[in-house]
Structures are given as structure tokens and as C-alpha cells.
Steps between C-alpha positions, in 0.01 A plus 500: 500500500218300656240670712583501866214267591631238255848510645367435847310194366818359349683538828234314686528207255876494546470505876260205491727296265797563721310371803426176317864457409608553862262229618653241265861595552590240762414202276654655193812601693544140631478345155738754352743462793520122461554518128800728534654386825453123515375234270206275592575145613279310257286189549502529872340238726503373856384154612462412864532145634195595715316821533374420850576784744792442735607177334868445429526438124681563176476812281596437137571793264535510129563802283703620199796727551487737198819703540853387402759623741642448848285317757611460864178477702123463488257638756162354594312755706166389652242770560125518576431857390628538139698320227678816390875465532669786682198601710448448875442131584272361771635162606246212532442396858635152581709472178863380538724474200818548700513125546464425132736249334558470131372161395564543125612763251477479124622745237721755673655304792763517766277684754496464880280680756652839595552562872302830489173326422216579740164345580338660194802579282682207343830578322703250306856572397762371262839595373406787266533407142360554157172340395291489190119517484350167610231332701587412857341289776572520874339276761532604866418270791421546868307826452224568749184636338335809633266438795197685369243299312373612155771765476655615170876537510704675233861394434714765339785350302803702408839413352822683573854518373610527866523188721287634781193648320633854532527770233306533183251225402568333171161318450191488708149363525244362750288192563218446742365206702231451759485302822208269472244396749508121553204315359431175682328212328329249725325177427354231726478135445248361753568163659261234370409142560244364253336171585190323381330166558226323302407180325678669206693824498666713237874537512490867606208455743268716293244221533433216747204275430329257745543430873390133525681177398280192460667166555181316408392177666767350719570132436722227640575385146640818352682822591292816466679816381452872447702818445503865584751772419675795654739760362733750670751777421681768701765768479613424857877428472451213744216346294187343639381202703176305436336314786223232532265508789220248514371165624446164327171380349236447775137404526396593846756332723600248237819574307711393208853474634734785396834388356784622719837399357478516121370163371360332189132474433379151602150400385293360790693687774371802688692786347453871428795700361629752250803590299602768250644282220386314196420145604458166314369286788233614502505721186430850634646847520783680322837654590534868589487730198580862422807725499528521880749336734246351741521130575329248735659402830642146540180344645301594193767487227523129414286354222270220622570580870234683698465665837255711692672701774450859594794738432710622211409338170687723255729807493723724295835623643501829310283747316328315222246499224193273521517128553182295464484202735252222431392325824411130448262339756470123552258311718485122577269321736478140628207272429353569849504879476182631655258677263466877516586826326869570557626855477791716595604861458860567398623850552804619299690800639776710337744722688798718410754673723515859367 
């Protein structure tokens, strides 16, 4: 016999140990209950067409039925509180599986939606028959997702020998999904019109050099020439329009006549004009270059024909990369042209619609 004090000590140890066992009984009891009453549906998964709350979408299930025997119905019970089969279920707000349709079924087939299905309890039924263990896939359409955002939803899956999900469960398991908050991605492409003018310009307008074109000493015996350049690009779907605004060569109130209707250069005449093409008479200029779709308008688009009239000189009908335009200037004067310094200022303007 142990001393009385030692026996009391042993009882206290036993009481403490029993208390620990009682605390862990629910989890142990669940595991034991499942192992003896129903087999686990293996390799369970659910895939949603979209996890956005309240969207009408598809729910696709895949799992392995482990038990050979009679199968007449499968239950999909949607709950927010717990995945444990056979416990009280809190239905997700906004969910509706009563409108579900079977889009496809693979493995064990012949199912249709049972009439007793509710907004959170989907039952599919078939003529009860024997099955062997196998992997199955079921895709349901026209399901309305729960309305709460960022909510976890458990789907308890059970198989039955009965055709209405009544009686003893054969196999069971659960999956979980979450309604996701929508993440928006936004980007902005600003409208742009890039335009540059200079004696010479780079194709992308990163440089423009010079702002004066010298025609040299005017003479009645030869045509004087010069060039400048401009380049333009835009993402406006309607493209761009380039304008000329300016006057002819003048020295005080004395002028060199501007060419109106496009005409050839004639040595000894009073002429001032431009075009945007490569010319041979006189030899000056070059055709538009670059990947863009811009082109000169008719009055400035004929080699060896020149004009100087205010208005549109080039355009593009759509959004376009850069086009470099070379502007060729010609000046002719008669023998009696009065002496002086002849100048003009040509302003080139680009517009887009946006």
C-alpha cells in the first residue's frame, strides 16, 4: 500500500490527464467517425469560372469516388461556417445553385439536377446503380456566386445510394473557395502630336537644327534654291494636318511674285515657290521619308512644279509614325529686279483632331 499522500498525488495526475483528453475529443471523434462511417472522397477540387461575388458562373468539381457499391445521388452543400459534413450549415448570402445546369459529367454519368435542390444545396440524381472506384468530373453552369466579397465558402460533398440524398452517406469530403475582390488594372495612353521644323530635323523630332534658309544672291540668270525640313507623328485616329502661313519674298514694298497655281521654275521670271518633292529642274529637295503615312497635298506634290499659297501643304489620314518632309524653295528674278535684301517668314503649323 502507498502512503495516503502519494495516492492523492496520483489522482491529481489522472484528473489532469482526463481533462486534456476531453479537450481533444471533438477532433479525434470526427476523424474516427469518418473512418468508420464514410470513406473520404479523394483528390477533391473546385474550380470557378469566376470568383467575383454575385457573378453567374460555372462551378467545376473533380474528386475520386473510393467506394464500390450503389450510387444514386450526390449532394453539394454550400456553407460559410464549417466544412464538416452532418453539422448545421449557414447558407452563403446571395448564392443560388437551384438554377444550376449540368454542363458536363465525366466518370460516373447519367445525372440530372434533383428537384429538391435549394439555393445552397445542389443534389444531382441518377438511376441507382453499381459503380467502381474512379475519378469523376462535374461542371455546373448558371450558378450565382455568393454576394459577399472575400468570403470563404465550404462545399460539403456526399454520395448516397438513394436517389434523393437521403439515408446513410457512402462517401464524403469538402472543398473550399473564396469570392474575390475585383482588382482593376488601368493604363492611360495620352494623345500626342509631335511636330518639329528646322533647316534639318531628326526623324523622331529629337533634334531640329537651324531656323534660317539662305537663297544667296538672286540673279536673272539662274534659279536660287534652299531647303528646310519638318517631321510629324500622331496617335490621333484622324491623323494630322500641316499648314503653311506666310508671305512671299519682300524688300520693303518690293516683292518677288509668289507662284499661285503650281508651275515650273523659269529663269528670268519673278517667282517664289516651294514644293515637298525631289526635283530635277532645278536639282533640289527630296521625297518624304520615314515609316509614317503623311504625304504632301496636290499643290506641293509634283516634282519640278512649285507654288506658294497659304493653307494645307501636307497631311496624314490616320494615326501615324513620323514622316520627314523636305521643303524645297526656289526664287527667280528678272533682270530689272530692284536691289535690296529680300526676306520672308514662313510659319508651319500642325493640328490634330483628338
